[in-house]
C-alpha positions, -999 to 999 in steps of 0.1 A, spaced: 0 0 0 13 34 -9 3 59 18 18 87 -3 -5 79 -32 -37 82 -12 -35 48 5 -39 29 -27 -29 -7 -30 -14 -16 -63 0 -47 -80 38 -49 -83 40 -87 -89 16 -113 -102 33 -144 -89 59 -154 -63 87 -154 -88 80 -118 -97 77 -109 -60 111 -124 -52 125 -104 -81 110 -72 -68 125 -79 -34 159 -85 -49 158 -54 -71 149 -33 -41 177 -49 -20 202 -43 -48 193 -6 -48 195 -3 -10 228 -21 -8 242 -6 -41 248 -39 -57 253 -76 -51 265 -88 -17 267 -122 1 232 -118 17 215 -109 -15 233 -138 -33 222 -162 -6 186 -150 -8 186 -153 -46 199 -188 -44 173 -198 -18 144 -185 -40 158 -200 -72 169 -168 -90 199 -176 -112 201 -143 -131 211 -119 -103 234 -99 -125 205 -92 -149 185 -78 -119 215 -58 -109 216 -42 -144 179 -34 -141 185 -19 -107 213 3 -120 192 15 -149 158 22 -132 164 18 -95 134 2 -80 109 19 -103 83 -8 -113 81 7 -148 116 -7 -153 108 -42 -141 98 -52 -176 134 -53 -185 139 -84 -162 130 -118 -178 103 -128 -151 84 -97 -162 85 -102 -199 50 -118 -198 22 -113 -173 33 -79 -163 18 -64 -132 -1 -31 -132 27 -10 -120 51 -22 -147 29 -13 -176 31 19 -196 -3 14 -210 -31 -2 -188 -49 -14 -219 -21 -40 -222 -30 -55 -188 -44 -91 -189 -46 -99 -152 -72 -98 -125 -62 -68 -105 -88 -41 -107 -70 -16 -130 -81 5 -159 -106 -22 -171 -129 -18 -141 -148 8 -160 -162 -20 -182 -158 -51 -161 -186 -59 -136 -167 -89 -123 -136 -69 -115 -157 -42 -97 -174 -69 -76 -140 -82 -65 -124 -49 -56 -120 -33 -22 -118 4 -18 -80 5 -14 -76 -10 -48 -93 17 -67 -82 53 -72 -104 80 -58 -115 92 -92 -132 58 -98 -146 55 -63 -161 90 -64 -174 89 -100 -185 53 -103 -189 42 -139 -225 45 -151 -243 11 -156 -218 -7 -134 -232 -21 -101 -214 -7 -71 -206 -31 -43 -221 -21 -10 -187 -19 7 -179 10 -16 -210 29 -6 -205 43 29 -174 38 50 -192 46 82 -215 15 77 -187 -11 71 -193 -31 103 -231 -33 95 -224 -43 59 -199 -69 71 -224 -84 95 -250 -85 67 -227 -105 44 -215 -128 72 -251 -136 83 -259 -144 47 -229 -167 44 -213 -145 17 -178 -148 31 -162 -133 0 -183 -101 3 -175 -100 40 -138 -102 32 -140 -74 7 -159 -53 32 -132 -59 58 -105 -49 33 -121 -16 26 -118 17 44 -141 27 73 -129 4 101 -116 11 136 -89 -15 142 -105 -30 173 -138 -36 154 -118 -50 124 -101 -75 147 -134 -88 160 -148 -90 125 -118 -108 112 -120 -134 140 -157 -139 132 -149 -144 96 -121 -168 105 -145 -188 127 -170 -191 98 -144 -198 72 -131 -228 91 -99 -228 71 -66 -235 89 -45 -214 64 -69 -184 69 -65 -189 107 -28 -182 103 -36 -149 87 -62 -140 114 -37 -148 142 -9 -128 125 -31 -98 118 -48 -96 151 -15 -100 169 -1 -69 151 -32 -47 148 -33 -14 167 -61 -14 193 -57 23 203 -88 35 185 -71 43 153 -87 34 120 -82 26 84 
């Protein structure tokens, strides 16, 4: 999430290989080149072309627009690496949301720029979690009661929550989801969340 860009979440990688490359490019910039720790990490995650990433880092820093020069980004480029959003073929709600109902229904408020949230495309159904931040706990409860765990999750991932309420909601969702992997997320997030009355 970029707080400086209006608290918008964006896509910098579309798979784990790309994510490891992003981490390596950022590390190369911070440490001004290859060192033993970076080499060890690259080896552990299966990256065999560290010198190529170092070249990318030298040319573009950690600017995602330059990631396309690295081989893992030659296809399936993430949103942030594209010069033209019309070339995007992934699932992240990007420029295509204006004409894609399915993408709109699977987007949380942090994934959409303010200009789309504030001027919702005509003829495109607006999810209720995009309607009124002040009502998020009620909207969440409605979806949870109706067994729509996906909509409850999207509501929880949208703005309008006090952290303490979000913790309770996440635990309720985890209880209904009955998924051991999701339980790890719940435990991790609840253990780190601020309970001082702050909000998101």
